[in-house]
ZADO-1210 file (C-alpha; in nm, 4 decimals, padded with zeros to 6 digits):
<atoms>
<atom x="09.5322" y="06.3505" z="09.7452" code="MET" pos="1"/>
<atom x="09.8670" y="06.2728" z="09.9111" code="LYS" pos="2"/>
<atom x="10.1119" y="06.5092" z="10.0707" code="ASN" pos="3"/>
<atom x="10.4686" y="06.4619" z="09.9561" code="LEU" pos="4"/>
<atom x="10.7678" y="06.5779" z="10.1589" code="THR" pos="5"/>
<atom x="11.1078" y="06.6758" z="10.0277" code="LEU" pos="6"/>
<atom x="11.4010" y="06.6505" z="10.2642" code="THR" pos="7"/>
<atom x="11.7580" y="06.7680" z="10.2200" code="ILE" pos="8"/>
<atom x="12.0550" y="06.6820" z="10.4322" code="SER" pos="9"/>
<atom x="12.3003" y="06.9516" z="10.5371" code="LEU" pos="10"/>
<atom x="12.5993" y="06.9224" z="10.7660" code="LYS" pos="11"/>
<atom x="12.7003" y="07.1998" z="11.0049" code="ALA" pos="12"/>
<atom x="13.0529" y="07.2482" z="11.1371" code="PHE" pos="13"/>
<atom x="13.1196" y="07.4823" z="11.4279" code="ASP" pos="14"/>
<atom x="13.4337" y="07.6177" z="11.2632" code="ALA" pos="15"/>
<atom x="13.6297" y="07.5906" z="10.9405" code="ALA" pos="16"/>
<atom x="13.9090" y="07.4224" z="11.1374" code="SER" pos="17"/>
<atom x="13.6908" y="07.1090" z="11.1480" code="GLU" pos="18"/>
<atom x="13.7243" y="07.0750" z="10.7704" code="LEU" pos="19"/>
<atom x="14.0145" y="06.9177" z="10.5801" code="PRO" pos="20"/>
<atom x="14.2951" y="07.1656" z="10.4939" code="PRO" pos="21"/>
<atom x="14.1986" y="07.1712" z="10.1241" code="GLN" pos="22"/>
<atom x="13.8439" y="07.2855" z="10.2079" code="GLU" pos="23"/>
<atom x="13.9756" y="07.5424" z="10.4573" code="GLN" pos="24"/>
<atom x="14.1869" y="07.6834" z="10.1727" code="ALA" pos="25"/>
<atom x="13.8783" y="07.6827" z="09.9488" code="LEU" pos="26"/>
<atom x="13.6836" y="07.8924" z="10.1995" code="LEU" pos="27"/>
<atom x="13.9769" y="08.1308" z="10.2371" code="GLN" pos="28"/>
<atom x="13.9984" y="08.1729" z="09.8583" code="ALA" pos="29"/>
<atom x="13.6253" y="08.2562" z="09.8462" code="ALA" pos="30"/>
<atom x="13.6720" y="08.5155" z="10.1241" code="ARG" pos="31"/>
<atom x="13.9650" y="08.6724" z="09.9410" code="LYS" pos="32"/>
<atom x="13.7689" y="08.6835" z="09.6147" code="ALA" pos="33"/>
<atom x="13.5073" y="08.9133" z="09.7724" code="THR" pos="34"/>
<atom x="13.7674" y="09.1916" z="09.7771" code="TYR" pos="35"/>
<atom x="13.7980" y="09.1857" z="09.3973" code="GLN" pos="36"/>
<atom x="13.4249" y="09.1844" z="09.3236" code="SER" pos="37"/>
<atom x="13.2713" y="09.4673" z="09.1267" code="TYR" pos="38"/>
<atom x="12.9578" y="09.5608" z="09.3205" code="ALA" pos="39"/>
<atom x="12.9179" y="09.9411" z="09.3047" code="PRO" pos="40"/>
<atom x="12.5369" y="09.9230" z="09.3002" code="TYR" pos="41"/>
<atom x="12.4493" y="09.6672" z="09.5668" code="SER" pos="42"/>
<atom x="12.7673" y="09.6864" z="09.7764" code="GLN" pos="43"/>
<atom x="12.7150" y="09.3117" z="09.8234" code="PHE" pos="44"/>
<atom x="13.0465" y="09.1438" z="09.7466" code="HIS" pos="45"/>
<atom x="13.0302" y="08.7708" z="09.6817" code="VAL" pos="46"/>
<atom x="13.3250" y="08.5378" z="09.6365" code="GLY" pos="47"/>
<atom x="13.3243" y="08.1813" z="09.5122" code="ALA" pos="48"/>
<atom x="13.6054" y="07.9301" z="09.4926" code="ALA" pos="49"/>
<atom x="13.6071" y="07.5998" z="09.3061" code="VAL" pos="50"/>
<atom x="13.8183" y="07.2991" z="09.4010" code="LEU" pos="51"/>
<atom x="13.9183" y="07.0871" z="09.1029" code="LEU" pos="52"/>
<atom x="14.0064" y="06.7194" z="09.1040" code="ASP" pos="53"/>
<atom x="14.3772" y="06.8006" z="09.0591" code="ASP" pos="54"/>
<atom x="14.3733" y="07.0039" z="09.3830" code="GLY" pos="55"/>
<atom x="14.3842" y="07.3449" z="09.2169" code="SER" pos="56"/>
<atom x="14.1526" y="07.6215" z="09.3367" code="ILE" pos="57"/>
<atom x="13.9917" y="07.8720" z="09.1012" code="ILE" pos="58"/>
<atom x="13.8198" y="08.1763" z="09.2496" code="SER" pos="59"/>
<atom x="13.5873" y="08.4400" z="09.1102" code="ALA" pos="60"/>
<atom x="13.3413" y="08.7022" z="09.2304" code="ASN" pos="61"/>
<atom x="13.0265" y="08.8844" z="09.1353" code="ASN" pos="62"/>
<atom x="13.0446" y="09.1443" z="08.8594" code="GLN" pos="63"/>
<atom x="12.7596" y="09.3950" z="08.8494" code="GLU" pos="64"/>
<atom x="12.6449" y="09.6062" z="08.5596" code="ASN" pos="65"/>
<atom x="12.4447" y="09.9278" z="08.5428" code="ALA" pos="66"/>
<atom x="12.2054" y="09.7458" z="08.3083" code="ALA" pos="67"/>
<atom x="12.0867" y="09.5290" z="08.5983" code="PHE" pos="68"/>
<atom x="12.0467" y="09.2277" z="08.6030" code="PRO" pos="69"/>
<atom x="12.3031" y="09.1645" z="08.3302" code="SER" pos="70"/>
<atom x="12.5893" y="09.1131" z="08.5747" code="GLY" pos="71"/>
<atom x="12.7333" y="08.7802" z="08.6791" code="SER" pos="72"/>
<atom x="12.7121" y="08.5957" z="09.0106" code="CYS" pos="73"/>
<atom x="13.0354" y="08.4718" z="09.1696" code="ALA" pos="74"/>
<atom x="12.9370" y="08.1057" z="09.1424" code="GLU" pos="75"/>
<atom x="12.8584" y="08.1308" z="08.7718" code="GLN" pos="76"/>
<atom x="13.1739" y="08.3327" z="08.7041" code="SER" pos="77"/>
<atom x="13.3825" y="08.0592" z="08.8684" code="ALA" pos="78"/>
<atom x="13.2235" y="07.7511" z="08.7133" code="ILE" pos="79"/>
<atom x="13.1930" y="07.9038" z="08.3669" code="PHE" pos="80"/>
<atom x="13.5631" y="07.9961" z="08.3783" code="TRP" pos="81"/>
<atom x="13.6456" y="07.6382" z="08.4737" code="VAL" pos="82"/>
<atom x="13.4215" y="07.5063" z="08.1953" code="GLY" pos="83"/>
<atom x="13.5860" y="07.7354" z="07.9394" code="ALA" pos="84"/>
<atom x="13.9450" y="07.6707" z="08.0472" code="ASN" pos="85"/>
<atom x="13.9416" y="07.3213" z="08.2007" code="TYR" pos="86"/>
<atom x="13.6477" y="07.1386" z="08.0406" code="PRO" pos="87"/>
<atom x="13.7859" y="06.7961" z="08.1330" code="ASP" pos="88"/>
<atom x="13.8453" y="06.8723" z="08.5018" code="LYS" pos="89"/>
<atom x="13.6028" y="06.7525" z="08.7673" code="ILE" pos="90"/>
<atom x="13.4697" y="07.0122" z="09.0118" code="ILE" pos="91"/>
<atom x="13.4935" y="06.8575" z="09.3580" code="LYS" pos="92"/>
<atom x="13.3635" y="07.1449" z="09.5712" code="ALA" pos="93"/>
<atom x="13.2499" y="07.5066" z="09.5655" code="ILE" pos="94"/>
<atom x="13.2646" y="07.7585" z="09.8515" code="ALA" pos="95"/>
<atom x="13.0487" y="08.0729" z="09.8527" code="VAL" pos="96"/>
<atom x="13.0874" y="08.3675" z="10.0913" code="ILE" pos="97"/>
<atom x="12.9447" y="08.7219" z="10.0946" code="ALA" pos="98"/>
<atom x="13.0688" y="09.0479" z="10.2408" code="ARG" pos="99"/>
<atom x="12.8129" y="09.3295" z="10.2572" code="PRO" pos="100"/>
<atom x="12.9594" y="09.6790" z="10.2460" code="GLY" pos="101"/>
<atom x="13.3233" y="09.7742" z="10.2792" code="LYS" pos="102"/>
<atom x="13.4122" y="09.5998" z="10.6057" code="GLY" pos="103"/>
<atom x="13.5277" y="09.2520" z="10.6934" code="ASP" pos="104"/>
<atom x="13.1947" y="09.1186" z="10.8161" code="ASP" pos="105"/>
<atom x="13.1448" y="08.7971" z="10.6191" code="PHE" pos="106"/>
<atom x="12.8010" y="08.6440" z="10.5811" code="ARG" pos="107"/>
<atom x="12.6584" y="08.3216" z="10.4592" code="GLY" pos="108"/>
<atom x="12.4734" y="08.3317" z="10.1333" code="VAL" pos="109"/>
<atom x="12.3141" y="08.0367" z="09.9576" code="PRO" pos="110"/>
<atom x="12.3382" y="08.0380" z="09.5790" code="PRO" pos="111"/>
<atom x="12.0460" y="08.1920" z="09.3932" code="CYS" pos="112"/>
<atom x="11.8225" y="07.9702" z="09.1831" code="GLY" pos="113"/>
<atom x="12.0028" y="08.0522" z="08.8571" code="ALA" pos="114"/>
<atom x="12.3381" y="07.9607" z="09.0147" code="CYS" pos="115"/>
<atom x="12.1961" y="07.6397" z="09.1580" code="ARG" pos="116"/>
<atom x="12.0774" y="07.5422" z="08.8114" code="GLN" pos="117"/>
<atom x="12.4121" y="07.6336" z="08.6511" code="ALA" pos="118"/>
<atom x="12.6077" y="07.4347" z="08.9118" code="MET" pos="119"/>
<atom x="12.3666" y="07.1440" z="08.8752" code="LEU" pos="120"/>
<atom x="12.4370" y="07.1375" z="08.4998" code="GLU" pos="121"/>
<atom x="12.8059" y="07.0822" z="08.5774" code="TYR" pos="122"/>
<atom x="12.7247" y="06.8158" z="08.8363" code="GLU" pos="123"/>
<atom x="12.5095" y="06.6281" z="08.5835" code="VAL" pos="124"/>
<atom x="12.7609" y="06.6783" z="08.3027" code="ARG" pos="125"/>
<atom x="13.0562" y="06.5472" z="08.5019" code="GLN" pos="126"/>
<atom x="12.8511" y="06.2614" z="08.6532" code="LYS" pos="127"/>
<atom x="12.9976" y="06.3358" z="08.9967" code="ALA" pos="128"/>
<atom x="12.8610" y="06.5303" z="09.2942" code="PRO" pos="129"/>
<atom x="12.9834" y="06.8788" z="09.3777" code="ILE" pos="130"/>
<atom x="13.0115" y="06.9585" z="09.7489" code="ARG" pos="131"/>
<atom x="12.8928" y="07.3086" z="09.8477" code="LEU" pos="132"/>
<atom x="13.0329" y="07.4992" z="10.1471" code="LEU" pos="133"/>
<atom x="12.8658" y="07.8141" z="10.2827" code="MET" pos="134"/>
<atom x="12.8887" y="08.0213" z="10.5964" code="LEU" pos="135"/>
<atom x="12.6095" y="07.9799" z="10.8477" code="GLY" pos="136"/>
<atom x="12.5341" y="08.1799" z="11.1608" code="THR" pos="137"/>
<atom x="12.8135" y="08.2376" z="11.4130" code="ASP" pos="138"/>
<atom x="13.0768" y="08.1357" z="11.1535" code="ASN" pos="139"/>
<atom x="12.9404" y="07.7844" z="11.1226" code="GLN" pos="140"/>
<atom x="13.0152" y="07.6110" z="10.7957" code="ILE" pos="141"/>
<atom x="12.7128" y="07.4598" z="10.6244" code="ILE" pos="142"/>
<atom x="12.7812" y="07.1849" z="10.3730" code="MET" pos="143"/>
<atom x="12.5815" y="06.9759" z="10.1325" code="THR" pos="144"/>
<atom x="12.7343" y="06.6810" z="09.9506" code="GLU" pos="145"/>
<atom x="12.5788" y="06.7638" z="09.6150" code="CYS" pos="146"/>
<atom x="12.4162" y="07.0572" z="09.4389" code="ILE" pos="147"/>
<atom x="12.1160" y="06.8409" z="09.3518" code="GLY" pos="148"/>
<atom x="12.0226" y="06.8445" z="09.7213" code="ASP" pos="149"/>
<atom x="11.9550" y="07.2189" z="09.6944" code="LEU" pos="150"/>
<atom x="11.7481" y="07.1777" z="09.3806" code="LEU" pos="151"/>
<atom x="11.5472" y="06.8592" z="09.4378" code="PRO" pos="152"/>
<atom x="11.2895" y="06.9367" z="09.1686" code="LEU" pos="153"/>
<atom x="11.5544" y="07.0190" z="08.9149" code="LYS" pos="154"/>
<atom x="11.5029" y="07.1237" z="08.5579" code="PHE" pos="155"/>
<atom x="11.6992" y="06.8626" z="08.3674" code="ASP" pos="156"/>
<atom x="11.7260" y="06.7348" z="08.0141" code="GLU" pos="157"/>
<atom x="11.4085" y="06.5739" z="07.8906" code="PHE" pos="158"/>
</atoms>
């Protein structure tokens, strides 16, 4: 028997101001999107913003449903909208931010497994990595260069 080790590489920035202006705008769009989420059951408002290769930013948020779990996560809402409306555009980056409750206290939230798989499908389909930006503790920004890093044992075509 051998032990195998999986390693992922994440980058941490002390503040969003350390990022390029386009990625700062992406994070701001994700923050803003939390205020339009529909989360009457969990009160957990999640915003996602997608940066496309033409520089445009598309944002979306989570949409809950009384018939839980048939709602939609923010990340899936955003990438599926891009796929439906801009199927030939390349997704360069995605930012994800959460806001529990009604205040302005933003939290980091990594994508759930279903969202990781959905984002990975787009990364594989477009044959280009998708950078992911999330909040960390003390307003740090955590970044990975590709979604595949968060899903190293990915379910892929066979």
